[in-house]
Residue frames as qw, qx, qy, qz and C-alpha x, y, z in Angstrom:
[[0.497, 0.787, -0.328, 0.160, 110.31, 98.41, 44.77],
 [0.906, -0.213, -0.156, 0.330, 113.42, 96.53, 45.80],
 [0.104, -0.963, 0.245, -0.050, 115.95, 98.72, 47.59],
 [0.720, 0.449, -0.457, 0.267, 119.58, 97.96, 46.98],
 [0.083, -0.548, 0.601, -0.576, 120.56, 98.95, 50.52],
 [0.813, -0.216, 0.301, -0.448, 118.09, 96.32, 51.79],
 [0.939, 0.280, -0.198, 0.024, 119.63, 93.69, 49.51],
 [0.414, 0.570, -0.539, 0.461, 123.10, 94.69, 50.66],
 [0.420, -0.474, 0.505, -0.586, 122.02, 94.57, 54.32],
 [0.939, -0.049, 0.143, -0.308, 120.38, 91.18, 53.87],
 [0.828, 0.411, -0.340, 0.173, 123.39, 89.79, 52.02],
 [0.157, 0.577, -0.591, 0.542, 125.73, 91.03, 54.74],
 [0.640, -0.345, 0.410, -0.551, 123.47, 89.58, 57.43],
 [0.979, 0.101, 0.026, -0.173, 123.19, 86.22, 55.71],
 [0.632, 0.535, -0.473, 0.302, 126.94, 86.16, 55.02],
 [0.134, -0.544, 0.606, -0.564, 127.70, 86.83, 58.69],
 [0.748, -0.198, 0.408, -0.485, 125.19, 84.21, 59.86],
 [0.934, 0.157, 0.309, -0.091, 125.49, 81.47, 57.23],
 [0.387, -0.482, 0.562, 0.550, 128.72, 82.43, 55.38],
 [0.572, 0.552, 0.571, 0.205, 126.83, 82.83, 52.08],
 [0.267, -0.196, 0.234, 0.914, 128.28, 85.31, 49.58],
 [0.375, 0.525, 0.172, -0.744, 126.11, 87.90, 47.81],
 [0.379, 0.371, -0.622, -0.576, 126.72, 86.45, 44.34],
 [0.126, -0.058, -0.990, 0.007, 125.78, 82.99, 45.58],
 [0.222, 0.415, 0.639, -0.608, 122.65, 84.39, 47.20],
 [0.425, 0.516, -0.086, -0.738, 121.52, 86.19, 44.09],
 [0.351, 0.261, -0.808, -0.395, 122.27, 83.16, 41.93],
 [0.075, -0.099, -0.973, 0.194, 120.72, 80.70, 44.34],
 [0.134, 0.601, 0.665, -0.422, 117.57, 82.69, 45.13],
 [0.218, 0.577, 0.453, 0.643, 115.61, 84.68, 42.64],
 [0.053, 0.271, -0.179, 0.944, 114.85, 88.29, 43.56],
 [0.593, -0.473, -0.284, -0.586, 111.31, 87.50, 44.70],
 [0.819, -0.352, -0.420, 0.169, 112.54, 85.07, 47.36],
 [0.476, 0.088, -0.282, 0.829, 115.23, 87.53, 48.33],
 [0.222, -0.443, -0.064, -0.866, 112.53, 90.19, 48.74],
 [0.753, -0.491, -0.343, -0.271, 110.57, 87.91, 51.09],
 [0.739, -0.185, -0.379, 0.525, 113.72, 87.41, 53.16],
 [0.190, 0.275, -0.121, 0.935, 114.20, 91.18, 53.32],
 [0.492, -0.512, -0.209, -0.672, 110.62, 91.63, 54.50],
 [0.821, -0.379, -0.421, 0.071, 111.12, 88.95, 57.15],
 [0.613, -0.092, -0.311, 0.720, 114.28, 90.51, 58.52],
 [0.004, -0.353, 0.010, -0.936, 112.87, 94.03, 58.38],
 [0.626, -0.549, -0.386, -0.398, 109.85, 92.80, 60.39],
 [0.713, -0.299, -0.448, 0.449, 112.25, 92.01, 63.22],
 [0.258, 0.098, -0.153, 0.949, 113.17, 95.71, 63.39],
 [0.367, -0.401, -0.253, -0.800, 109.53, 96.81, 63.33],
 [0.655, -0.373, -0.657, -0.018, 108.63, 94.29, 66.01],
 [0.527, -0.403, -0.440, 0.605, 110.27, 96.31, 68.77],
 [0.097, 0.070, 0.044, 0.992, 108.87, 99.73, 67.91],
 [0.157, 0.619, 0.633, -0.438, 105.79, 101.75, 68.70],
 [0.175, 0.245, 0.489, 0.819, 103.92, 103.72, 66.10],
 [0.263, 0.024, 0.112, -0.958, 101.18, 106.26, 65.77],
 [0.577, -0.155, -0.616, -0.512, 98.69, 103.48, 65.01],
 [0.423, -0.213, -0.802, 0.364, 98.82, 102.34, 68.63],
 [0.407, -0.778, -0.225, -0.422, 96.48, 103.59, 71.35],
 [0.415, 0.219, -0.580, 0.666, 98.37, 104.87, 74.42],
 [0.549, -0.714, -0.301, -0.314, 96.84, 104.96, 77.90],
 [0.237, 0.442, -0.549, 0.668, 98.68, 106.59, 80.79],
 [0.617, -0.526, -0.581, 0.073, 97.82, 105.07, 84.17],
 [0.025, -0.823, 0.073, -0.563, 97.74, 108.07, 86.53],
 [0.695, -0.698, 0.146, -0.097, 98.32, 106.73, 90.08],
 [0.026, 0.719, -0.695, -0.001, 101.99, 106.11, 90.91],
 [0.968, 0.074, -0.197, -0.134, 103.12, 102.55, 90.15],
 [0.638, -0.580, 0.490, 0.128, 105.69, 100.43, 91.93],
 [0.485, 0.679, -0.481, -0.270, 108.40, 99.83, 89.32],
 [0.263, -0.319, 0.909, -0.059, 109.20, 96.40, 90.78],
 [0.731, 0.330, 0.474, -0.364, 106.01, 95.21, 89.12],
 [0.136, -0.255, 0.776, 0.560, 106.44, 93.24, 85.94],
 [0.253, -0.078, -0.712, -0.650, 104.19, 91.65, 83.32],
 [0.341, -0.424, -0.837, -0.055, 101.66, 89.86, 85.48],
 [0.205, -0.517, -0.495, 0.668, 101.34, 92.55, 88.14],
 [0.090, 0.270, -0.179, -0.942, 100.89, 95.32, 85.55],
 [0.298, -0.203, -0.767, -0.530, 98.29, 93.19, 83.78],
 [0.292, -0.487, -0.768, 0.297, 96.53, 92.89, 87.13],
 [0.042, -0.429, -0.187, 0.883, 96.44, 96.70, 87.45],
 [0.204, 0.067, -0.506, -0.835, 95.00, 96.99, 83.95],
 [0.360, -0.321, -0.833, -0.271, 92.29, 94.43, 84.69],
 [0.335, -0.539, -0.677, 0.373, 91.34, 95.50, 88.21],
 [0.144, -0.512, -0.179, 0.828, 91.85, 99.30, 88.15],
 [0.173, 0.312, -0.355, -0.864, 91.05, 100.14, 84.52],
 [0.682, 0.286, 0.579, -0.344, 88.62, 97.27, 83.86],
 [0.565, 0.657, -0.330, -0.375, 90.25, 96.57, 80.51],
 [0.978, 0.051, 0.160, 0.121, 91.79, 93.58, 78.80],
 [0.347, -0.720, 0.403, 0.446, 95.60, 93.86, 78.62],
 [0.504, -0.010, 0.725, 0.470, 95.72, 91.97, 75.32],
 [0.415, 0.776, 0.439, -0.178, 93.65, 94.52, 73.40],
 [0.636, 0.468, 0.202, 0.580, 96.69, 96.02, 71.64],
 [0.117, -0.963, -0.020, -0.242, 96.75, 99.23, 73.66],
 [0.564, 0.280, -0.452, 0.632, 100.08, 100.45, 75.08],
 [0.541, -0.794, -0.273, -0.053, 99.74, 101.03, 78.83],
 [0.363, 0.567, -0.345, 0.654, 102.09, 103.59, 80.40],
 [0.686, -0.648, -0.308, 0.119, 103.06, 103.45, 84.09],
 [0.259, 0.674, -0.320, 0.613, 105.09, 106.07, 85.98],
 [0.579, -0.263, -0.628, 0.449, 106.55, 105.79, 89.48],
 [0.303, -0.848, -0.377, 0.214, 105.95, 108.15, 92.41],
 [0.392, -0.594, 0.158, 0.684, 109.19, 110.14, 91.80],
 [0.572, 0.781, 0.127, -0.215, 108.35, 110.46, 88.09],
 [0.009, -0.734, 0.610, 0.297, 111.84, 109.32, 87.04],
 [0.210, -0.105, 0.952, 0.194, 110.93, 105.79, 85.81],
 [0.653, 0.308, -0.007, -0.692, 108.41, 104.76, 83.21],
 [0.341, -0.033, 0.926, 0.159, 107.22, 101.38, 81.93],
 [0.576, 0.289, -0.237, -0.727, 105.21, 100.70, 78.79],
 [0.470, 0.004, 0.879, -0.077, 103.34, 97.43, 78.51],
 [0.518, 0.424, -0.311, -0.675, 102.29, 96.38, 75.04],
 [0.774, 0.086, 0.621, -0.087, 100.70, 93.19, 73.77],
 [0.309, 0.523, -0.603, -0.517, 102.20, 91.93, 70.52],
 [0.891, 0.119, -0.303, -0.316, 101.37, 88.73, 68.70],
 [0.794, 0.106, -0.557, 0.220, 102.54, 85.93, 70.94],
 [0.617, -0.391, -0.453, 0.510, 103.25, 87.85, 74.14],
 [0.169, -0.967, -0.157, 0.112, 103.85, 91.06, 76.01],
 [0.579, 0.396, -0.133, 0.700, 106.63, 93.57, 75.42],
 [0.443, -0.831, -0.240, 0.234, 107.77, 95.70, 78.34],
 [0.445, 0.603, -0.106, 0.654, 109.67, 98.93, 77.69],
 [0.584, -0.702, -0.264, 0.310, 111.41, 100.51, 80.66],
 [0.393, 0.648, -0.088, 0.647, 113.00, 103.95, 80.82],
 [0.578, -0.657, -0.275, 0.398, 114.88, 105.38, 83.82],
 [0.228, 0.905, -0.057, 0.356, 115.99, 109.00, 83.83],
 [0.674, -0.008, -0.355, 0.648, 119.40, 109.69, 85.27],
 [0.129, -0.217, -0.248, 0.935, 118.40, 113.33, 85.93],
 [0.341, -0.012, -0.218, -0.914, 115.04, 115.12, 85.82],
 [0.407, 0.222, 0.786, -0.408, 111.51, 113.86, 85.84],
 [0.064, 0.372, 0.773, 0.510, 108.71, 112.95, 83.46],
 [0.225, 0.095, 0.188, -0.951, 106.15, 115.76, 83.31],
 [0.059, 0.416, 0.906, 0.057, 102.80, 114.00, 83.64],
 [0.116, -0.420, -0.301, -0.848, 99.96, 116.23, 82.40],
 [0.289, -0.038, 0.495, -0.818, 97.49, 117.77, 84.84],
 [0.369, -0.218, -0.829, -0.360, 94.41, 115.65, 85.33],
 [0.626, -0.473, -0.039, -0.619, 91.22, 115.29, 87.32],
 [0.223, -0.425, 0.799, -0.363, 91.85, 113.43, 90.59],
 [0.778, 0.076, 0.456, -0.424, 88.94, 111.05, 89.94],
 [0.750, 0.538, -0.311, -0.226, 90.41, 109.87, 86.61],
 [0.867, -0.305, 0.371, 0.133, 92.36, 106.59, 86.59],
 [0.628, -0.007, 0.499, 0.597, 93.96, 107.07, 83.16],
 [0.253, 0.748, -0.087, -0.608, 94.50, 109.45, 80.28],
 [0.804, 0.412, 0.369, 0.219, 94.49, 108.62, 76.58],
 [0.176, -0.710, 0.344, 0.589, 97.56, 109.96, 74.80],
 [0.797, 0.602, 0.004, -0.046, 98.39, 110.07, 71.13],
 [0.880, 0.112, -0.018, 0.462, 101.79, 109.26, 69.72],
 [0.311, 0.652, -0.138, 0.678, 103.16, 112.85, 69.64],
 [0.506, -0.738, 0.141, -0.423, 102.12, 113.33, 73.28],
 [0.950, -0.275, 0.042, 0.144, 103.95, 110.11, 74.23],
 [0.705, 0.373, -0.072, 0.599, 107.08, 111.32, 72.46],
 [0.039, -0.753, 0.133, -0.644, 106.88, 114.65, 74.25],
 [0.762, -0.600, 0.092, -0.226, 106.40, 112.89, 77.58],
 [0.939, -0.025, 0.005, 0.343, 109.43, 110.67, 76.88],
 [0.540, 0.454, -0.060, 0.706, 111.54, 113.69, 75.95],
 [0.383, -0.384, -0.457, 0.705, 110.55, 115.64, 79.07],
 [0.058, -0.196, -0.204, -0.957, 108.44, 118.31, 77.42],
 [0.260, 0.265, 0.637, -0.676, 105.36, 119.39, 79.35],
 [0.054, -0.240, -0.777, -0.579, 102.20, 118.35, 77.48],
 [0.005, 0.491, 0.716, -0.496, 99.62, 119.82, 79.82],
 [0.218, 0.714, 0.219, -0.628, 98.78, 123.04, 77.99],
 [0.058, -0.279, 0.666, 0.690, 99.73, 122.09, 74.47],
 [0.655, 0.470, 0.475, -0.354, 97.08, 121.85, 71.84],
 [0.440, 0.023, 0.671, 0.596, 97.44, 120.75, 68.26],
 [0.295, 0.404, -0.137, -0.855, 96.31, 123.07, 65.51],
 [0.780, 0.373, 0.402, -0.303, 93.57, 121.80, 63.20],
 [0.051, -0.421, 0.745, 0.515, 94.98, 119.87, 60.25],
 [0.758, 0.249, -0.270, -0.539, 93.43, 118.11, 57.32],
 [0.434, -0.237, 0.865, -0.081, 93.11, 114.38, 57.93],
 [0.491, 0.216, -0.597, -0.597, 92.33, 112.09, 55.07]]
């Protein structure tokens, strides 16, 4: 279903970029082509987001936050014995627990998210000292990002289709 707010947004975007008016756009392009343009531009917004379909892996030892793409990929390959391009989101936290990096492979390259807390720390869950990483689900990642302790939380059983 074609949403009018999406058409309005696309028309405003195309007017700003190419100085094309909405009436000219609708006359020039049929609604199907306009719909494809809306999908293309909405994909740009989705491109920089994480969702519950991703697998999240928290690397437990403290990480030097000066490391970037290649160094973090080296940690994933050498310490976790995994391939960094498998689509998993790898989470790294520094020793003071006030900085966090998320490394994620998307089509065509890596995306690196970086969060620095101005006050407070990230509450990393309790873990076995021999473990190198923990698998998190999306709600746990959100809680970790928001500073809520996820160590003793458990989710109630729900129906999953």
